[in-house]
C-alpha positions in Angstrom: 2.0 30.4 -2.8 -1.1 28.9 -1.3 -0.9 26.1 1.2 -2.0 22.5 0.3 -4.9 22.6 2.9 -6.3 25.7 1.0 -5.7 24.3 -2.5 -6.9 20.8 -1.9 -9.6 21.1 0.7 -12.1 19.0 -1.2 -9.6 16.2 -1.8 -8.5 16.2 1.8 -12.1 15.9 2.9 -12.6 12.9 0.6 -9.5 11.2 2.1 -10.8 11.8 5.6 -14.1 10.4 4.6 -12.5 7.4 3.1 -10.4 6.8 6.2 -13.5 7.2 8.4 -15.3 4.6 6.2 -12.4 2.2 6.4 -12.3 2.4 10.2 -16.2 2.4 10.4 -16.0 5.4 12.8 -19.6 6.4 11.8 -20.9 3.1 13.3 -18.5 2.9 16.3 -16.3 5.5 18.0 -13.0 3.7 18.0 -11.0 0.6 17.4 -8.7 -1.9 19.3 -5.1 -1.9 18.0 -4.8 -5.7 18.2 -7.6 -6.0 15.6 -6.0 -3.7 13.1 -2.6 -5.3 13.7 -4.1 -8.7 12.8 -6.2 -7.5 9.8 -4.0 -7.3 6.7 -6.8 -6.2 4.5 -7.6 -3.2 6.8 -3.9 -2.2 7.0 -3.6 -2.4 3.2 -6.7 -0.2 2.7 -5.2 2.4 5.0 -1.7 2.2 3.4 -3.4 2.4 0.0 -4.4 6.0 0.8 -0.7 7.0 0.9 -0.4 8.1 -2.7 -3.4 10.5 -2.3 -2.1 11.7 1.1 1.3 12.5 -0.4 -0.3 14.4 -3.2 -2.9 16.4 -1.2 -1.3 16.9 2.2 1.8 18.7 3.2 3.4 16.1 5.5 7.0 15.6 4.3 8.2 15.7 7.9 5.9 12.9 9.1 7.8 9.6 8.9 4.7 7.5 8.5 4.0 9.2 5.2 7.4 10.1 3.8 9.1 6.7 4.7 6.6 4.3 6.2 9.0 1.4 6.2 11.0 3.1 9.0 8.3 2.7 11.7 6.5 -0.2 13.2 2.9 0.9 12.7 2.7 3.6 10.0 -1.1 3.0 9.6 -1.7 4.3 13.2 0.4 7.4 12.6 -1.6 8.0 9.3 -4.9 7.7 11.1 -3.8 10.0 13.9 -2.4 12.7 11.7 -5.3 12.8 9.2 -8.0 12.8 11.8 -6.5 14.9 14.6 -8.0 18.2 13.4 -11.6 16.8 13.4 -11.4 14.4 16.4 -10.1 14.2 19.9 -8.2 10.9 20.0 -7.9 9.1 23.3 -5.8 5.9 23.8 -6.2 3.7 26.8 -4.8 0.3 27.8 -7.0 -2.6 26.9 -6.8 -6.3 27.7 -8.2 -9.0 25.6 -8.5 -12.7 26.3 -8.0 -14.8 23.1 -7.5 -18.6 23.2 -6.9 -18.4 27.0 -4.1 -15.9 26.5 -4.1 -12.4 28.0 -3.2 -9.8 25.4 -2.4 -6.2 26.3 -3.1 -3.7 23.6 -4.5 -0.2 23.2 -8.0 1.0 22.5 -8.4 4.2 20.5 -11.5 6.3 21.0 -12.4 9.1 18.6 -14.6 12.0 19.8 -15.9 14.4 17.1 -15.1 18.0 17.8 
């Protein structure tokens, strides 16, 4: 029996491309977690890829995909798992000042391999 990454290579590439387009990684090399946490449209676009991911990826043991309601930020896990083979993913502490409030968050940087 062939593995899903052999059977569905084209479909997996399309899902990766869709995710890269959603995150605009072609124009910038990363994102700030706070911005995704507060952008419901962006989160729903990422979570909208779940049916395709379940079909074309073998990821039954990854909670973000099998049961996303069990974790706090399933969209971050999805991003990391889908893109980890093509990108080195770095996360650093990041501080924002919004409405005179200091907000600590993370910045994710994606470096193409």
